[in-house]
BAMAR-506724 format. One record per residue (C-alpha): residue number from 1; chain; x, y, z. Coordinates in steps of 0.25 Angstrom, whole numbers, m for minus. Last residue first. Example, Ala and Ser with C-alpha at 12.3 -4.5 7.8 and 13.67 -1.06 7.14 Angstrom:
{rec 2, A, {55, m4, 29}}
{rec 1, A, {49, m18, 31}}
//
This chain:
{rec 351, A, {m195, 222, 31}}
{rec 350, A, {m210, 221, 26}}
{rec 349, A, {m205, 221, 12}}
{rec 348, A, {m196, 209, 15}}
{rec 347, A, {m208, 202, 22}}
{rec 346, A, {m217, 205, 11}}
{rec 345, A, {m208, 198, 1}}
{rec 344, A, {m206, 186, 10}}
{rec 343, A, {m221, 184, 12}}
{rec 342, A, {m227, 189, 25}}
{rec 341, A, {m230, 184, 39}}
{rec 340, A, {m225, 170, 35}}
{rec 339, A, {m210, 173, 34}}
{rec 338, A, {m207, 158, 37}}
{rec 337, A, {m216, 152, 26}}
{rec 336, A, {m212, 164, 17}}
{rec 335, A, {m198, 159, 17}}
{rec 334, A, {m201, 146, 9}}
{rec 333, A, {m197, 134, 16}}
{rec 332, A, {m192, 121, 9}}
{rec 331, A, {m194, 108, 16}}
{rec 330, A, {m189, 100, 28}}
{rec 329, A, {m198, 106, 38}}
{rec 328, A, {m187, 108, 49}}
{rec 327, A, {m177, 112, 38}}
{rec 326, A, {m186, 121, 31}}
{rec 325, A, {m191, 128, 43}}
{rec 324, A, {m177, 131, 48}}
{rec 323, A, {m174, 137, 34}}
{rec 322, A, {m186, 145, 34}}
{rec 321, A, {m183, 151, 47}}
{rec 320, A, {m168, 154, 43}}
{rec 319, A, {m174, 160, 30}}
{rec 318, A, {m183, 170, 38}}
{rec 317, A, {m171, 173, 46}}
{rec 316, A, {m163, 176, 34}}
{rec 315, A, {m174, 185, 30}}
{rec 314, A, {m175, 194, 42}}
{rec 313, A, {m161, 199, 44}}
{rec 312, A, {m160, 204, 29}}
{rec 311, A, {m174, 210, 31}}
{rec 310, A, {m169, 217, 43}}
{rec 309, A, {m158, 223, 34}}
{rec 308, A, {m143, 219, 31}}
{rec 307, A, {m137, 230, 23}}
{rec 306, A, {m142, 241, 32}}
{rec 305, A, {m150, 253, 26}}
{rec 304, A, {m144, 267, 26}}
{rec 303, A, {m142, 277, 37}}
{rec 302, A, {m128, 280, 34}}
{rec 301, A, {m123, 277, 49}}
{rec 300, A, {m133, 266, 51}}
{rec 299, A, {m130, 259, 37}}
{rec 298, A, {m115, 261, 39}}
{rec 297, A, {m115, 255, 53}}
{rec 296, A, {m122, 243, 48}}
{rec 295, A, {m113, 241, 35}}
{rec 294, A, {m101, 242, 44}}
{rec 293, A, {m106, 231, 53}}
{rec 292, A, {m109, 222, 41}}
{rec 291, A, {m95, 225, 36}}
{rec 290, A, {m88, 222, 49}}
{rec 289, A, {m95, 209, 50}}
{rec 288, A, {m92, 206, 36}}
{rec 287, A, {m77, 207, 38}}
{rec 286, A, {m77, 196, 49}}
{rec 285, A, {m85, 187, 41}}
{rec 284, A, {m76, 175, 40}}
{rec 283, A, {m69, 178, 53}}
{rec 282, A, {m82, 180, 62}}
{rec 281, A, {m88, 168, 55}}
{rec 280, A, {m77, 159, 60}}
{rec 279, A, {m68, 148, 54}}
{rec 278, A, {m63, 156, 42}}
{rec 277, A, {m60, 146, 31}}
{rec 276, A, {m49, 135, 32}}
{rec 275, A, {m35, 139, 27}}
{rec 274, A, {m30, 135, 13}}
{rec 273, A, {m27, 122, 6}}
{rec 272, A, {m20, 116, m6}}
{rec 271, A, {m15, 101, m4}}
{rec 270, A, {m5, 90, m6}}
{rec 269, A, {7, 97, m12}}
{rec 268, A, {5, 110, m5}}
{rec 267, A, {m4, 122, m6}}
{rec 266, A, {m8, 131, 5}}
{rec 265, A, {m18, 142, 1}}
{rec 264, A, {m18, 156, 9}}
{rec 263, A, {m31, 164, 8}}
{rec 262, A, {m31, 167, 23}}
{rec 261, A, {m42, 166, 34}}
{rec 260, A, {m52, 160, 24}}
{rec 259, A, {m65, 164, 18}}
{rec 258, A, {m74, 154, 12}}
{rec 257, A, {m78, 155, m3}}
{rec 256, A, {m88, 164, m10}}
{rec 255, A, {m95, 161, m23}}
{rec 254, A, {m100, 168, m35}}
{rec 253, A, {m107, 162, m47}}
{rec 252, A, {m109, 164, m62}}
{rec 251, A, {m118, 170, m72}}
{rec 250, A, {m132, 164, m68}}
{rec 249, A, {m127, 164, m53}}
{rec 248, A, {m122, 154, m43}}
{rec 247, A, {m120, 160, m29}}
{rec 246, A, {m110, 154, m20}}
{rec 245, A, {m107, 157, m5}}
{rec 244, A, {m97, 152, 5}}
{rec 243, A, {m95, 153, 20}}
{rec 242, A, {m89, 141, 27}}
{rec 241, A, {m83, 144, 41}}
{rec 240, A, {m72, 134, 43}}
{rec 239, A, {m67, 120, 39}}
{rec 238, A, {m75, 112, 49}}
{rec 237, A, {m88, 118, 43}}
{rec 236, A, {m99, 117, 54}}
{rec 235, A, {m113, 123, 56}}
{rec 234, A, {m116, 120, 41}}
{rec 233, A, {m124, 128, 31}}
{rec 232, A, {m125, 127, 16}}
{rec 231, A, {m135, 137, 10}}
{rec 230, A, {m142, 136, m3}}
{rec 229, A, {m148, 145, m13}}
{rec 228, A, {m157, 144, m25}}
{rec 227, A, {m159, 157, m32}}
{rec 226, A, {m174, 158, m38}}
{rec 225, A, {m176, 173, m36}}
{rec 224, A, {m184, 170, m23}}
{rec 223, A, {m173, 163, m17}}
{rec 222, A, {m173, 148, m14}}
{rec 221, A, {m164, 143, m3}}
{rec 220, A, {m158, 130, 0}}
{rec 219, A, {m152, 127, 14}}
{rec 218, A, {m142, 117, 17}}
{rec 217, A, {m140, 115, 32}}
{rec 216, A, {m131, 109, 43}}
{rec 215, A, {m130, 113, 58}}
{rec 214, A, {m145, 112, 61}}
{rec 213, A, {m153, 116, 74}}
{rec 212, A, {m163, 111, 84}}
{rec 211, A, {m154, 112, 96}}
{rec 210, A, {m151, 97, 97}}
{rec 209, A, {m148, 97, 82}}
{rec 208, A, {m136, 106, 85}}
{rec 207, A, {m130, 95, 94}}
{rec 206, A, {m128, 86, 83}}
{rec 205, A, {m117, 95, 78}}
{rec 204, A, {m113, 96, 63}}
{rec 203, A, {m124, 88, 55}}
{rec 202, A, {m137, 93, 60}}
{rec 201, A, {m146, 95, 47}}
{rec 200, A, {m151, 104, 37}}
{rec 199, A, {m158, 104, 24}}
{rec 198, A, {m165, 118, 22}}
{rec 197, A, {m175, 123, 11}}
{rec 196, A, {m177, 138, 10}}
{rec 195, A, {m187, 146, 1}}
{rec 194, A, {m189, 161, m3}}
{rec 193, A, {m175, 166, m2}}
{rec 192, A, {m174, 181, m4}}
{rec 191, A, {m165, 188, m14}}
{rec 190, A, {m152, 195, m15}}
{rec 189, A, {m144, 182, m18}}
{rec 188, A, {m133, 186, m9}}
{rec 187, A, {m140, 193, 2}}
{rec 186, A, {m152, 183, 3}}
{rec 185, A, {m142, 171, 3}}
{rec 184, A, {m133, 178, 13}}
{rec 183, A, {m144, 180, 23}}
{rec 182, A, {m148, 166, 22}}
{rec 181, A, {m133, 162, 24}}
{rec 180, A, {m132, 171, 37}}
{rec 179, A, {m145, 165, 42}}
{rec 178, A, {m139, 151, 40}}
{rec 177, A, {m131, 153, 53}}
{rec 176, A, {m139, 157, 65}}
{rec 175, A, {m153, 157, 59}}
{rec 174, A, {m152, 145, 50}}
{rec 173, A, {m143, 137, 60}}
{rec 172, A, {m152, 139, 72}}
{rec 171, A, {m159, 150, 79}}
{rec 170, A, {m146, 154, 86}}
{rec 169, A, {m151, 151, 100}}
{rec 168, A, {m148, 136, 101}}
{rec 167, A, {m138, 137, 91}}
{rec 166, A, {m129, 146, 100}}
{rec 165, A, {m129, 136, 112}}
{rec 164, A, {m127, 125, 102}}
{rec 163, A, {m113, 131, 99}}
{rec 162, A, {m111, 136, 85}}
{rec 161, A, {m107, 125, 74}}
{rec 160, A, {m93, 125, 68}}
{rec 159, A, {m86, 131, 56}}
{rec 158, A, {m99, 137, 50}}
{rec 157, A, {m105, 134, 37}}
{rec 156, A, {m111, 143, 27}}
{rec 155, A, {m111, 139, 12}}
{rec 154, A, {m121, 147, 3}}
{rec 153, A, {m125, 143, m11}}
{rec 152, A, {m133, 152, m20}}
{rec 151, A, {m139, 148, m33}}
{rec 150, A, {m145, 156, m45}}
{rec 149, A, {m139, 170, m44}}
{rec 148, A, {m142, 178, m57}}
{rec 147, A, {m129, 182, m64}}
{rec 146, A, {m115, 180, m56}}
{rec 145, A, {m111, 195, m57}}
{rec 144, A, {m126, 200, m57}}
{rec 143, A, {m122, 211, m48}}
{rec 142, A, {m130, 208, m36}}
{rec 141, A, {m126, 193, m37}}
{rec 140, A, {m111, 195, m38}}
{rec 139, A, {m112, 206, m27}}
{rec 138, A, {m119, 196, m17}}
{rec 137, A, {m107, 187, m19}}
{rec 136, A, {m97, 198, m16}}
{rec 135, A, {m105, 202, m4}}
{rec 134, A, {m103, 188, 1}}
{rec 133, A, {m88, 188, m1}}
{rec 132, A, {m87, 202, 6}}
{rec 131, A, {m95, 198, 18}}
{rec 130, A, {m105, 209, 22}}
{rec 129, A, {m117, 200, 19}}
{rec 128, A, {m111, 190, 28}}
{rec 127, A, {m114, 200, 40}}
{rec 126, A, {m128, 197, 41}}
{rec 125, A, {m130, 205, 54}}
{rec 124, A, {m143, 212, 52}}
{rec 123, A, {m144, 227, 50}}
{rec 122, A, {m155, 235, 55}}
{rec 121, A, {m157, 250, 54}}
{rec 120, A, {m167, 258, 62}}
{rec 119, A, {m180, 264, 58}}
{rec 118, A, {m187, 260, 71}}
{rec 117, A, {m199, 254, 65}}
{rec 116, A, {m190, 246, 55}}
{rec 115, A, {m181, 241, 66}}
{rec 114, A, {m193, 237, 75}}
{rec 113, A, {m199, 230, 63}}
{rec 112, A, {m187, 222, 60}}
{rec 111, A, {m186, 217, 75}}
{rec 110, A, {m201, 213, 74}}
{rec 109, A, {m199, 206, 61}}
{rec 108, A, {m187, 198, 67}}
{rec 107, A, {m194, 194, 79}}
{rec 106, A, {m206, 189, 71}}
{rec 105, A, {m197, 183, 61}}
{rec 104, A, {m190, 173, 70}}
{rec 103, A, {m176, 169, 74}}
{rec 102, A, {m172, 184, 76}}
{rec 101, A, {m163, 195, 69}}
{rec 100, A, {m153, 184, 64}}
{rec 99, A, {m143, 190, 63}}
{rec 98, A, {m135, 201, 70}}
{rec 97, A, {m142, 214, 72}}
{rec 96, A, {m137, 228, 68}}
{rec 95, A, {m147, 239, 72}}
{rec 94, A, {m149, 254, 71}}
{rec 93, A, {m154, 259, 85}}
{rec 92, A, {m167, 266, 87}}
{rec 91, A, {m170, 260, 101}}
{rec 90, A, {m182, 253, 95}}
{rec 89, A, {m173, 247, 84}}
{rec 88, A, {m163, 242, 95}}
{rec 87, A, {m174, 236, 103}}
{rec 86, A, {m180, 229, 91}}
{rec 85, A, {m167, 224, 86}}
{rec 84, A, {m164, 219, 100}}
{rec 83, A, {m177, 211, 100}}
{rec 82, A, {m173, 205, 87}}
{rec 81, A, {m159, 201, 90}}
{rec 80, A, {m161, 195, 104}}
{rec 79, A, {m163, 180, 99}}
{rec 78, A, {m151, 182, 90}}
{rec 77, A, {m140, 184, 101}}
{rec 76, A, {m134, 198, 102}}
{rec 75, A, {m127, 206, 91}}
{rec 74, A, {m137, 217, 89}}
{rec 73, A, {m129, 229, 85}}
{rec 72, A, {m135, 243, 89}}
{rec 71, A, {m135, 256, 82}}
{rec 70, A, {m136, 271, 84}}
{rec 69, A, {m133, 272, 99}}
{rec 68, A, {m134, 286, 105}}
{rec 67, A, {m145, 283, 114}}
{rec 66, A, {m140, 270, 121}}
{rec 65, A, {m153, 263, 124}}
{rec 64, A, {m150, 252, 115}}
{rec 63, A, {m138, 247, 124}}
{rec 62, A, {m147, 248, 137}}
{rec 61, A, {m158, 240, 130}}
{rec 60, A, {m148, 230, 125}}
{rec 59, A, {m144, 228, 139}}
{rec 58, A, {m132, 231, 149}}
{rec 57, A, {m125, 240, 139}}
{rec 56, A, {m110, 240, 138}}
{rec 55, A, {m107, 254, 134}}
{rec 54, A, {m94, 260, 130}}
{rec 53, A, {m90, 250, 118}}
{rec 52, A, {m75, 251, 116}}
{rec 51, A, {m75, 239, 107}}
{rec 50, A, {m66, 229, 116}}
{rec 49, A, {m72, 234, 129}}
{rec 48, A, {m87, 234, 124}}
{rec 47, A, {m85, 220, 118}}
{rec 46, A, {m80, 215, 132}}
{rec 45, A, {m91, 222, 139}}
{rec 44, A, {m101, 216, 130}}
{rec 43, A, {m96, 202, 133}}
{rec 42, A, {m96, 205, 148}}
{rec 41, A, {m110, 210, 147}}
{rec 40, A, {m115, 196, 141}}
{rec 39, A, {m129, 201, 139}}
{rec 38, A, {m123, 210, 129}}
{rec 37, A, {m123, 225, 126}}
{rec 36, A, {m114, 235, 119}}
{rec 35, A, {m114, 250, 118}}
{rec 34, A, {m108, 262, 110}}
{rec 33, A, {m100, 256, 99}}
{rec 32, A, {m96, 268, 91}}
{rec 31, A, {m96, 267, 76}}
{rec 30, A, {m89, 277, 66}}
{rec 29, A, {m78, 268, 62}}
{rec 28, A, {m81, 253, 60}}
{rec 27, A, {m70, 243, 63}}
{rec 26, A, {m66, 243, 77}}
{rec 25, A, {m78, 246, 86}}
{rec 24, A, {m89, 243, 76}}
{rec 23, A, {m82, 230, 71}}
{rec 22, A, {m78, 226, 86}}
{rec 21, A, {m93, 228, 90}}
{rec 20, A, {m98, 219, 78}}
{rec 19, A, {m88, 208, 82}}
{rec 18, A, {m91, 208, 96}}
{rec 17, A, {m106, 208, 94}}
{rec 16, A, {m104, 196, 85}}
{rec 15, A, {m97, 188, 96}}
{rec 14, A, {m105, 192, 107}}
{rec 13, A, {m107, 206, 113}}
{rec 12, A, {m122, 208, 109}}
{rec 11, A, {m130, 221, 108}}
{rec 10, A, {m120, 231, 102}}
{rec 9, A, {m122, 246, 102}}
{rec 8, A, {m118, 256, 91}}
{rec 7, A, {m115, 271, 89}}
{rec 6, A, {m113, 276, 75}}
{rec 5, A, {m103, 288, 74}}
{rec 4, A, {m109, 297, 64}}
{rec 3, A, {m100, 299, 51}}
{rec 2, A, {m112, 296, 42}}
{rec 1, A, {m107, 290, 28}}
//
């Protein structure tokens, strides 16, 4: 492993920017946070003070102009991701970017082309790949422990819907929420989805319909290898953050349950019960955020490929666009309809 200190900048001082800044500052040795920037200068200054970041840049251009900066984390709003990836690549910086890359394939492809042409590394922030439970499910598939996978089921429900101000700019449920499940589906099965069918509705908050979004959906996936998958989404689960997976294989099955603050079980004469699951994604996936950042740092320092590539960022966006079309047109949609510039196989070769 390289002993060189990795110098990193952060674009975005919101919730996820703070999480990554604290991870790099307090949990990962061999990293120096060099600069941070945010349109909210006060927020950037607060993170800088807490994490010992010496430079609070006035703009992304000023941050990226730091000559001794090796890498940059893009933690800003989604509509800035693609352009910032291009800027960072053109500045010769390795890049970690939160999902999604963009809301349309033209912007995504332009950003990925910039990364390719610059020869820099890119990792997309699908942190759930680094969760120990989901990694164990993937292991059961890759080792043949449960035989050939036949059926995948993902349950992903938030404890409460986000504010309408967020939904208006988030790209909708398939881009801001289900996109994690689309990535999980590809990762766990190890194959590409070829067709998507969605049944969705507004059942949680009528106001969500006024901004053109859904809050409840069931999504059927057909993989190229024949596996049938399903995703169960809801913007509200009153009992907590509901994150479960099951894969049925030809020789058995593997499943993961929710995570809880404690393992304590209370038994009485009338009932047996335990605490509710974690109620916030930052608690449920705390360790995965650390591990994904460790993975990015190691990839840059050891000059090896990142574990969540540009392709891995592109394909869930294609799936999200297909899901929206399926809902709007009330029919199954093949992914090649969305990725019209080339077939799915050609797109993967190209990227």
